A tleap script that builds the chain and sets N, CA, C and O, in Angstrom:
source leaprc.protein.ff14SB
mol = sequence {
  NGLY LYS PRO LYS MET VAL ILE ARG ILE ALA
  LEU ALA ARG LYS LEU LEU VAL ILE LEU ASN
  ALA LYS ALA ARG ASP ALA ARG THR GLU PHE
  ALA ASN ALA CTHR
}
set mol.1.N position { -38.262 -2.123 31.034 }
set mol.1.CA position { -36.470 -2.458 30.624 }
set mol.1.C position { -36.239 -3.328 29.191 }
set mol.1.O position { -35.368 -3.158 28.337 }
set mol.2.N position { -37.464 -4.441 29.239 }
set mol.2.CA position { -36.942 -4.919 27.512 }
set mol.2.C position { -37.446 -3.882 26.109 }
set mol.2.O position { -36.768 -3.643 25.110 }
set mol.3.N position { -38.689 -3.441 26.389 }
set mol.3.CA position { -38.940 -2.688 25.220 }
set mol.3.C position { -37.540 -1.365 24.909 }
set mol.3.O position { -36.994 -1.235 23.813 }
set mol.4.N position { -37.252 -0.646 25.973 }
set mol.4.CA position { -35.661 -0.458 25.822 }
set mol.4.C position { -35.096 -0.291 25.526 }
set mol.4.O position { -34.652 0.786 25.129 }
set mol.5.N position { -34.530 -1.814 25.523 }
set mol.5.CA position { -33.507 -2.983 25.187 }
set mol.5.C position { -33.924 -2.863 23.541 }
set mol.5.O position { -33.170 -2.290 22.754 }
set mol.6.N position { -35.084 -3.409 23.158 }
set mol.6.CA position { -35.032 -3.448 21.758 }
set mol.6.C position { -35.114 -2.320 20.972 }
set mol.6.O position { -34.630 -2.407 19.843 }
set mol.7.N position { -35.629 -1.259 21.321 }
set mol.7.CA position { -35.496 0.225 20.699 }
set mol.7.C position { -34.134 0.765 20.378 }
set mol.7.O position { -33.893 1.465 19.395 }
set mol.8.N position { -33.174 0.350 21.372 }
set mol.8.CA position { -31.786 0.986 21.396 }
set mol.8.C position { -30.815 -0.320 20.417 }
set mol.8.O position { -29.763 -0.017 19.854 }
set mol.9.N position { -31.291 -1.471 20.378 }
set mol.9.CA position { -30.986 -2.348 19.412 }
set mol.9.C position { -31.362 -1.740 18.231 }
set mol.9.O position { -30.372 -1.123 17.838 }
set mol.10.N position { -32.463 -1.564 17.308 }
set mol.10.CA position { -32.836 -0.651 16.193 }
set mol.10.C position { -32.028 0.385 16.251 }
set mol.10.O position { -31.041 0.243 15.529 }
set mol.11.N position { -32.061 1.136 16.696 }
set mol.11.CA position { -31.225 2.275 16.698 }
set mol.11.C position { -29.815 2.118 16.398 }
set mol.11.O position { -29.265 2.340 15.320 }
set mol.12.N position { -29.163 1.606 17.754 }
set mol.12.CA position { -27.323 0.607 16.614 }
set mol.12.C position { -27.828 0.236 15.714 }
set mol.12.O position { -27.846 1.190 14.936 }
set mol.13.N position { -28.309 -0.629 15.252 }
set mol.13.CA position { -28.999 -1.260 13.558 }
set mol.13.C position { -29.400 -0.467 12.430 }
set mol.13.O position { -29.315 -0.769 11.240 }
set mol.14.N position { -29.851 0.590 12.954 }
set mol.14.CA position { -30.136 2.244 11.317 }
set mol.14.C position { -28.679 2.537 11.428 }
set mol.14.O position { -27.892 2.601 10.484 }
set mol.15.N position { -28.283 2.790 13.310 }
set mol.15.CA position { -26.736 3.542 12.968 }
set mol.15.C position { -25.983 3.476 12.383 }
set mol.15.O position { -25.325 4.338 11.800 }
set mol.16.N position { -25.873 1.550 12.445 }
set mol.16.CA position { -24.379 0.913 11.664 }
set mol.16.C position { -24.807 1.068 9.759 }
set mol.16.O position { -24.011 1.302 8.849 }
set mol.17.N position { -26.410 0.824 9.654 }
set mol.17.CA position { -26.748 0.939 8.132 }
set mol.17.C position { -26.176 2.230 7.483 }
set mol.17.O position { -25.507 2.258 6.450 }
set mol.18.N position { -26.566 3.375 8.302 }
set mol.18.CA position { -26.472 4.202 8.243 }
set mol.18.C position { -24.666 4.926 7.858 }
set mol.18.O position { -24.308 5.699 6.968 }
set mol.19.N position { -24.144 4.477 8.598 }
set mol.19.CA position { -22.816 4.598 8.655 }
set mol.19.C position { -21.817 3.618 7.440 }
set mol.19.O position { -20.651 3.836 7.110 }
set mol.20.N position { -22.663 2.605 6.996 }
set mol.20.CA position { -22.290 1.704 6.248 }
set mol.20.C position { -22.865 2.340 4.931 }
set mol.20.O position { -22.198 2.123 3.921 }
set mol.21.N position { -23.539 2.786 4.849 }
set mol.21.CA position { -23.985 3.638 2.830 }
set mol.21.C position { -23.061 5.228 3.073 }
set mol.21.O position { -22.689 5.999 2.189 }
set mol.22.N position { -22.909 5.332 4.296 }
set mol.22.CA position { -21.502 6.398 3.930 }
set mol.22.C position { -20.057 6.345 4.244 }
set mol.22.O position { -19.298 7.307 4.124 }
set mol.23.N position { -19.576 4.658 4.831 }
set mol.23.CA position { -18.544 4.403 4.268 }
set mol.23.C position { -18.610 4.109 2.843 }
set mol.23.O position { -17.540 4.156 2.236 }
set mol.24.N position { -19.750 3.791 2.143 }
set mol.24.CA position { -19.898 3.597 1.051 }
set mol.24.C position { -19.601 4.452 -0.148 }
set mol.24.O position { -18.980 4.225 -1.186 }
set mol.25.N position { -20.255 5.536 0.327 }
set mol.25.CA position { -20.160 6.919 -0.456 }
set mol.25.C position { -18.902 7.524 -0.654 }
set mol.25.O position { -18.522 8.075 -1.687 }
set mol.26.N position { -18.018 7.330 0.845 }
set mol.26.CA position { -17.130 8.131 0.937 }
set mol.26.C position { -15.771 6.988 -0.463 }
set mol.26.O position { -15.063 7.492 -1.335 }
set mol.27.N position { -15.885 5.688 -0.163 }
set mol.27.CA position { -14.900 5.048 -0.580 }
set mol.27.C position { -15.012 5.161 -2.372 }
set mol.27.O position { -14.070 5.272 -3.157 }
set mol.28.N position { -16.807 5.077 -2.754 }
set mol.28.CA position { -17.277 5.543 -4.371 }
set mol.28.C position { -16.147 7.189 -4.847 }
set mol.28.O position { -15.427 7.470 -5.804 }
set mol.29.N position { -16.403 7.638 -4.039 }
set mol.29.CA position { -16.071 8.867 -3.764 }
set mol.29.C position { -14.453 9.243 -4.351 }
set mol.29.O position { -13.994 9.871 -5.304 }
set mol.30.N position { -13.946 8.529 -3.278 }
set mol.30.CA position { -12.028 8.357 -3.415 }
set mol.30.C position { -11.457 7.546 -4.427 }
set mol.30.O position { -10.273 7.573 -4.762 }
set mol.31.N position { -12.566 6.644 -5.018 }
set mol.31.CA position { -12.179 6.258 -5.841 }
set mol.31.C position { -12.424 6.522 -7.799 }
set mol.31.O position { -11.862 6.129 -8.821 }
set mol.32.N position { -13.363 7.234 -7.518 }
set mol.32.CA position { -13.830 8.625 -8.768 }
set mol.32.C position { -12.941 9.702 -8.892 }
set mol.32.O position { -12.677 10.264 -9.955 }
set mol.33.N position { -12.326 10.076 -7.414 }
set mol.33.CA position { -10.750 11.360 -7.298 }
set mol.33.C position { -9.720 10.801 -7.788 }
set mol.33.O position { -8.795 11.526 -8.153 }
set mol.34.N position { -9.621 9.416 -7.918 }
set mol.34.CA position { -7.980 9.061 -7.889 }
set mol.34.C position { -8.089 9.102 -9.360 }
set mol.34.O position { -7.096 8.896 -10.059 }
savepdb mol mol.pdb
quit
């Protein structure tokens, strides 16, 4: 039970990092477009 939870948390954290990076890229692109 516990190892799966750890893996799930790690995956969620990785996903958050990726989403944050994409959001940052989109923000800079939007700033450049305007």
